[in-house]
Backbone as CSV, one residue per row, in Angstrom:
resi,resn,N_x,N_y,N_z,CA_x,CA_y,CA_z,C_x,C_y,C_z
1,MET,-18.034,12.650,-28.534,-17.769,11.901,-27.310,-16.288,11.546,-27.188
2,VAL,-15.630,11.308,-28.330,-14.205,10.990,-28.304,-13.416,12.186,-27.778
3,ALA,-13.795,13.390,-28.228,-13.104,14.596,-27.772,-13.322,14.806,-26.272
4,LEU,-14.528,14.552,-25.806,-14.820,14.715,-24.386,-14.025,13.704,-23.554
5,GLU,-13.921,12.487,-24.059,-13.143,11.458,-23.364,-11.671,11.863,-23.269
6,GLU,-11.136,12.376,-24.365,-9.735,12.821,-24.353,-9.550,14.004,-23.416
7,ALA,-10.520,14.914,-23.395,-10.444,16.067,-22.493,-10.459,15.606,-21.040
8,ARG,-11.313,14.645,-20.741,-11.382,14.135,-19.367,-10.073,13.470,-18.956
9,LEU,-9.462,12.755,-19.873,-8.176,12.130,-19.575,-7.116,13.203,-19.316
10,GLY,-7.154,14.261,-20.100,-6.234,15.372,-19.886,-6.455,16.045,-18.547
11,VAL,-7.710,16.197,-18.155,-8.026,16.778,-16.848,-7.490,15.878,-15.739
12,ALA,-7.682,14.569,-15.874,-7.178,13.636,-14.852,-5.667,13.760,-14.704
13,ALA,-4.967,13.880,-15.827,-3.510,14.026,-15.772,-3.116,15.336,-15.101
14,ARG,-3.837,16.407,-15.424,-3.552,17.704,-14.794,-3.801,17.637,-13.293
15,LEU,-4.843,16.949,-12.905,-5.157,16.802,-11.480,-4.049,16.042,-10.758
16,CYS,-3.469,15.059,-11.427,-2.334,14.334,-10.838,-1.172,15.291,-10.579
17,GLY,-0.964,16.229,-11.483,0.071,17.238,-11.271,-0.225,18.099,-10.066
18,GLY,-1.482,18.460,-9.892,-1.882,19.235,-8.712,-1.694,18.446,-7.424
19,LEU,-2.035,17.172,-7.481,-1.822,16.299,-6.314,-0.347,16.239,-5.943
20,ALA,0.502,16.059,-6.937,1.944,15.975,-6.692,2.461,17.283,-6.100
21,ALA,1.980,18.409,-6.617,2.412,19.710,-6.099,1.990,19.888,-4.649
22,CYS,0.767,19.507,-4.318,0.301,19.627,-2.930,1.154,18.771,-1.995
23,LEU,1.470,17.561,-2.429,2.306,16.687,-1.607,3.689,17.291,-1.431
24,ASP,4.299,17.736,-2.515,5.638,18.329,-2.439,5.658,19.551,-1.519
25,LEU,4.676,20.432,-1.672,4.612,21.630,-0.828,4.414,21.261,0.641
26,SER,3.587,20.265,0.890,3.307,19.841,2.271,4.526,19.202,2.916
27,VAL,5.263,18.399,2.152,6.478,17.768,2.680,7.512,18.848,3.012
28,GLU,7.697,19.771,2.092,8.674,20.846,2.319,8.310,21.659,3.563
29,TYR,7.049,22.048,3.669,6.602,22.842,4.812,6.716,22.036,6.110
30,SER,6.349,20.773,6.069,6.403,19.932,7.271,7.830,19.722,7.764
31,ASN,8.782,19.761,6.853,10.184,19.627,7.248,10.772,20.933,7.769
32,GLN,10.148,22.062,7.436,10.678,23.360,7.851,9.983,23.935,9.083
33,ARG,8.677,23.804,9.159,7.879,24.452,10.203,8.122,23.780,11.540
34,GLU,8.356,24.599,12.569,8.559,24.070,13.921,7.426,24.494,14.834
35,LEU,6.981,23.547,15.635,5.968,23.768,16.662,6.416,23.051,17.920
36,PHE,6.381,23.749,19.028,6.753,23.130,20.306,8.124,22.461,20.235
37,ARG,9.050,23.133,19.568,10.438,22.676,19.413,10.572,21.379,18.601
38,ARG,9.564,21.080,17.791,9.603,19.902,16.920,9.160,20.315,15.526
39,ARG,9.697,19.621,14.541,9.224,19.880,13.181,7.790,19.378,13.050
40,LEU,7.018,20.079,12.246,5.633,19.677,11.998,5.585,18.238,11.483
41,GLY,6.567,17.871,10.685,6.615,16.529,10.113,6.911,15.430,11.119
42,ASP,7.266,15.793,12.337,7.526,14.794,13.369,6.256,14.352,14.091
43,PHE,5.166,15.082,13.895,3.911,14.754,14.580,3.188,13.631,13.842
44,GLN,2.606,12.729,14.613,1.982,11.530,14.059,0.861,11.863,13.070
45,MET,0.023,12.828,13.373,-1.087,13.162,12.473,-0.588,13.787,11.172
46,THR,0.506,14.533,11.253,1.094,15.083,10.028,1.591,13.947,9.148
47,LYS,2.267,12.996,9.765,2.758,11.841,9.006,1.604,11.089,8.352
48,ALA,0.507,10.938,9.083,-0.654,10.235,8.536,-1.224,10.991,7.331
49,LYS,-1.328,12.322,7.441,-1.829,13.112,6.317,-0.909,12.992,5.103
50,LEU,0.389,13.060,5.347,1.344,12.952,4.239,1.279,11.571,3.587
51,ALA,1.120,10.544,4.399,0.998,9.188,3.853,-0.266,9.069,3.004
52,ASP,-1.380,9.609,3.499,-2.631,9.565,2.739,-2.501,10.330,1.423
53,MET,-1.797,11.452,1.459,-1.571,12.224,0.232,-0.779,11.403,-0.787
54,ALA,0.261,10.728,-0.312,1.104,9.922,-1.203,0.309,8.765,-1.804
55,VAL,-0.522,8.123,-1.007,-1.343,7.019,-1.507,-2.344,7.533,-2.542
56,ALA,-2.973,8.668,-2.267,-3.936,9.244,-3.208,-3.265,9.587,-4.533
57,LEU,-2.066,10.149,-4.468,-1.329,10.479,-5.685,-1.001,9.215,-6.480
58,ASP,-0.495,8.205,-5.801,-0.153,6.953,-6.481,-1.379,6.319,-7.141
59,ALA,-2.495,6.311,-6.439,-3.717,5.716,-6.981,-4.230,6.513,-8.186
60,ALA,-4.239,7.831,-8.071,-4.715,8.669,-9.172,-3.823,8.498,-10.404
61,ARG,-2.520,8.472,-10.185,-1.598,8.266,-11.312,-1.822,6.899,-11.964
62,SER,-1.983,5.878,-11.151,-2.186,4.528,-11.693,-3.452,4.449,-12.538
63,LEU,-4.531,5.020,-12.041,-5.784,5.007,-12.792,-5.658,5.806,-14.093
64,THR,-4.971,6.932,-14.021,-4.809,7.778,-15.207,-3.914,7.095,-16.231
65,TRP,-2.814,6.509,-15.779,-1.923,5.802,-16.705,-2.630,4.604,-17.345
66,ARG,-3.446,3.906,-16.567,-4.190,2.759,-17.108,-5.136,3.217,-18.213
67,ALA,-5.852,4.296,-17.962,-6.773,4.820,-18.972,-6.014,5.251,-20.227
68,ALA,-4.874,5.890,-20.043,-4.066,6.334,-21.186,-3.543,5.141,-21.986
69,ARG,-3.110,4.082,-21.288,-2.627,2.883,-21.978,-3.734,2.249,-22.813
70,LEU,-4.940,2.179,-22.254,-6.066,1.614,-22.995,-6.364,2.434,-24.244
71,LYS,-6.385,3.753,-24.095,-6.645,4.622,-25.250,-5.558,4.472,-26.300
72,ASP,-4.301,4.448,-25.861,-3.182,4.297,-26.802,-3.250,2.976,-27.553
73,ALA,-3.761,1.940,-26.896,-3.860,0.619,-27.519,-5.112,0.490,-28.388
74,GLY,-5.951,1.535,-28.405,-7.166,1.491,-29.208,-8.267,0.640,-28.592
75,GLU,-8.130,0.330,-27.322,-9.143,-0.463,-26.623,-10.192,0.452,-26.001
76,PRO,-11.375,-0.096,-25.679,-12.395,0.724,-25.013,-11.842,1.277,-23.694
77,ALA,-11.940,2.586,-23.539,-11.336,3.210,-22.361,-12.284,4.144,-21.630
78,SER,-13.523,4.207,-22.068,-14.458,5.184,-21.517,-14.591,5.069,-19.994
79,ARG,-14.850,3.873,-19.516,-15.017,3.691,-18.068,-13.718,3.990,-17.323
80,ALA,-12.589,3.580,-17.874,-11.298,3.847,-17.229,-11.032,5.343,-17.151
81,VAL,-11.389,6.077,-18.204,-11.191,7.531,-18.213,-12.103,8.190,-17.185
82,LEU,-13.365,7.787,-17.164,-14.307,8.342,-16.189,-13.830,8.077,-14.761
83,THR,-13.371,6.858,-14.522,-12.890,6.476,-13.189,-11.666,7.292,-12.796
84,ALA,-10.738,7.452,-13.721,-9.518,8.216,-13.442,-9.851,9.666,-13.118
85,LYS,-10.736,10.265,-13.904,-11.097,11.673,-13.683,-11.811,11.828,-12.349
86,LEU,-12.768,10.960,-12.065,-13.518,11.055,-10.812,-12.600,10.878,-9.608
87,TYR,-11.775,9.850,-9.639,-10.899,9.586,-8.497,-9.884,10.720,-8.312
88,ALA,-9.262,11.139,-9.414,-8.244,12.188,-9.318,-8.847,13.486,-8.795
89,GLN,-10.052,13.814,-9.227,-10.681,15.053,-8.774,-10.975,14.993,-7.281
90,GLU,-11.556,13.900,-6.837,-11.881,13.797,-5.413,-10.610,13.742,-4.565
91,ALA,-9.594,13.073,-5.068,-8.318,13.020,-4.349,-7.695,14.408,-4.266
92,TYR,-7.753,15.159,-5.360,-7.185,16.517,-5.374,-7.905,17.404,-4.371
93,MET,-9.217,17.282,-4.295,-9.976,18.079,-3.327,-9.541,17.731,-1.905
94,ASN,-9.458,16.449,-1.599,-9.069,16.015,-0.251,-7.632,16.391,0.086
95,VAL,-6.734,16.160,-0.848,-5.316,16.437,-0.607,-5.070,17.937,-0.474
96,SER,-5.709,18.735,-1.319,-5.510,20.189,-1.220,-6.085,20.723,0.094
97,ARG,-7.197,20.163,0.545,-7.769,20.572,1.830,-6.826,20.192,2.976
98,ASP,-6.262,18.994,2.916,-5.298,18.583,3.945,-4.048,19.453,3.913
99,ALA,-3.610,19.828,2.727,-2.434,20.694,2.609,-2.710,22.052,3.252
100,VAL,-3.878,22.604,2.987,-4.254,23.883,3.604,-4.267,23.735,5.126
101,GLN,-4.784,22.633,5.636,-4.820,22.417,7.086,-3.418,22.304,7.667
102,LEU,-2.515,21.634,6.965,-1.133,21.532,7.451,-0.478,22.901,7.545
103,PHE,-0.794,23.773,6.606,-0.220,25.112,6.594,-0.879,26.037,7.614
104,GLY,-1.988,25.602,8.193,-2.686,26.431,9.175,-3.214,27.697,8.529
105,ALA,-3.145,28.804,9.240,-3.646,30.080,8.717,-2.915,30.490,7.445
106,TYR,-1.643,30.105,7.325,-0.898,30.416,6.104,-1.534,29.764,4.876
107,GLY,-2.174,28.636,5.070,-2.790,27.920,3.961,-3.901,28.696,3.286
108,MET,-4.490,29.645,3.978,-5.553,30.459,3.403,-5.022,31.744,2.781
109,SER,-3.739,31.972,2.909,-3.116,33.178,2.380,-2.754,32.993,0.911
110,ASP,-2.966,34.036,0.134,-2.595,33.989,-1.281,-1.086,33.894,-1.473
111,GLU,-0.319,34.133,-0.430,1.140,34.053,-0.514,1.634,32.611,-0.622
112,TYR,0.789,31.664,-0.277,1.177,30.255,-0.297,0.410,29.527,-1.401
113,GLU,1.133,28.727,-2.150,0.591,28.060,-3.327,-0.525,27.065,-3.006
114,VAL,-0.549,26.528,-1.793,-1.591,25.550,-1.467,-2.975,26.172,-1.553
115,ASN,-3.079,27.461,-1.311,-4.362,28.146,-1.415,-4.880,28.080,-2.849
116,ARG,-4.003,28.290,-3.827,-4.396,28.210,-5.234,-4.823,26.789,-5.593
117,HIS,-4.102,25.798,-5.072,-4.474,24.409,-5.358,-5.845,24.082,-4.785
118,PHE,-6.145,24.598,-3.614,-7.458,24.357,-3.013,-8.560,24.963,-3.892
119,ARG,-8.333,26.168,-4.392,-9.316,26.799,-5.293,-9.407,26.032,-6.610
120,ASP,-8.254,25.623,-7.156,-8.260,24.853,-8.405,-9.018,23.535,-8.245
121,ALA,-8.874,22.911,-7.098,-9.577,21.648,-6.851,-11.081,21.860,-6.862
122,GLN,-11.525,22.978,-6.317,-12.957,23.263,-6.318,-13.476,23.480,-7.737
123,VAL,-12.715,24.185,-8.551,-13.114,24.425,-9.940,-13.130,23.112,-10.720
124,SER,-12.185,22.228,-10.420,-12.083,20.973,-11.174,-13.281,20.062,-10.950
125,GLU,-14.077,20.360,-9.943,-15.263,19.536,-9.687,-16.280,19.631,-10.818
126,VAL,-16.182,20.673,-11.647,-17.138,20.814,-12.745,-16.471,20.713,-14.113
127,THR,-15.146,20.684,-14.166,-14.432,20.586,-15.436,-14.492,19.164,-15.962
128,GLY,-15.039,18.985,-17.138,-15.133,17.650,-17.728,-16.267,16.827,-17.159
129,GLY,-17.196,17.484,-16.512,-18.345,16.795,-15.937,-18.277,16.763,-14.424
130,THR,-19.397,17.047,-13.795,-19.438,17.028,-12.333,-19.269,15.596,-11.831
131,ASN,-18.918,15.473,-10.572,-18.747,14.148,-9.981,-20.042,13.344,-10.045
132,ALA,-21.161,14.017,-9.859,-22.449,13.318,-9.918,-22.683,12.738,-11.317
133,ILE,-22.385,13.518,-12.339,-22.557,13.034,-13.719,-21.595,11.886,-14.004
134,LEU,-20.336,12.036,-13.558,-19.367,10.958,-13.785,-19.832,9.663,-13.123
135,ARG,-20.387,9.773,-11.935,-20.895,8.577,-11.244,-22.032,7.928,-12.033
136,LEU,-22.925,8.745,-12.579,-24.030,8.207,-13.380,-23.505,7.501,-14.630
137,LEU,-22.517,8.109,-15.267,-21.946,7.503,-16.476,-21.239,6.185,-16.155
138,ILE,-20.495,6.169,-15.063,-19.829,4.926,-14.646,-20.869,3.864,-14.313
139,ALA,-21.908,4.247,-13.580,-22.958,3.296,-13.206,-23.650,2.734,-14.441
140,ASP,-23.923,3.595,-15.436,-24.532,3.102,-16.678,-23.657,2.036,-17.317
141,GLN,-22.348,2.239,-17.303,-21.443,1.255,-17.894,-21.380,-0.018,-17.052
142,VAL,-21.383,0.131,-15.750,-21.377,-1.043,-14.866,-22.648,-1.871,-15.093
143,LEU,-23.750,-1.182,-15.311,-25.025,-1.844,-15.559,-25.192,-2.356,-16.987
144,GLY,-24.211,-2.042,-17.830,-24.265,-2.503,-19.203,-25.169,-1.665,-20.092
145,ARG,-25.414,-0.443,-19.687,-26.263,0.454,-20.470,-25.403,1.448,-21.212
146,ARG,-25.817,1.749,-22.417,-25.103,2.789,-23.187,-25.622,4.141,-22.736
147,SER,-24.721,5.059,-22.563,-25.109,6.394,-22.156,-24.707,7.369,-23.241
148,GLY,-25.593,8.287,-23.557,-25.300,9.271,-24.587,-24.724,10.549,-24.053
149,ARG,-24.290,10.557,-22.794,-23.774,11.801,-22.206,-22.316,11.964,-22.451
C-alpha cells in the first residue's frame, strides 16, 4: 500500500505537469491566433477558459504539494494523496479538453501537442486507480473506515 500511495503521488505530480503544459500551450496559441481581426485571447470566453485552467493548475499543485509535505514529514497522507490524484486527474481531463477546444480543429491534429495531452488525460483516468475507486477510498476514510484497497 505504501508503494501504491507513492505511485499515486507521482501520478498527481505528473498530471500537474500536464496541466501546466496545456495552460502554456493555450496561452501561447491564444496570443498568436487571430479571428475577426482580434487575437483569440482577446475574447471573453477565451479569457474565462484560461482563468479556469490557471485556477485548476494552482489547486492541483497545492493539493499535490500538501500531500508530499505530509509524506515527507512522516504523517498520515493517504487521504491527501488520494485527493491530490483525483483532483489533478479530473482537472487535467477538463483543462486538456478546453485546450483542444481553444485550438479548434487544430486541437484534434497530431501536429499539435494539446491532442497528446487530451489522450494522456484519458489514460490517466485509470493510472493509479480509477476515479470511482479513488472516491470510494476517500469516502471510506471520511467515514472512518479502514480500506484494504
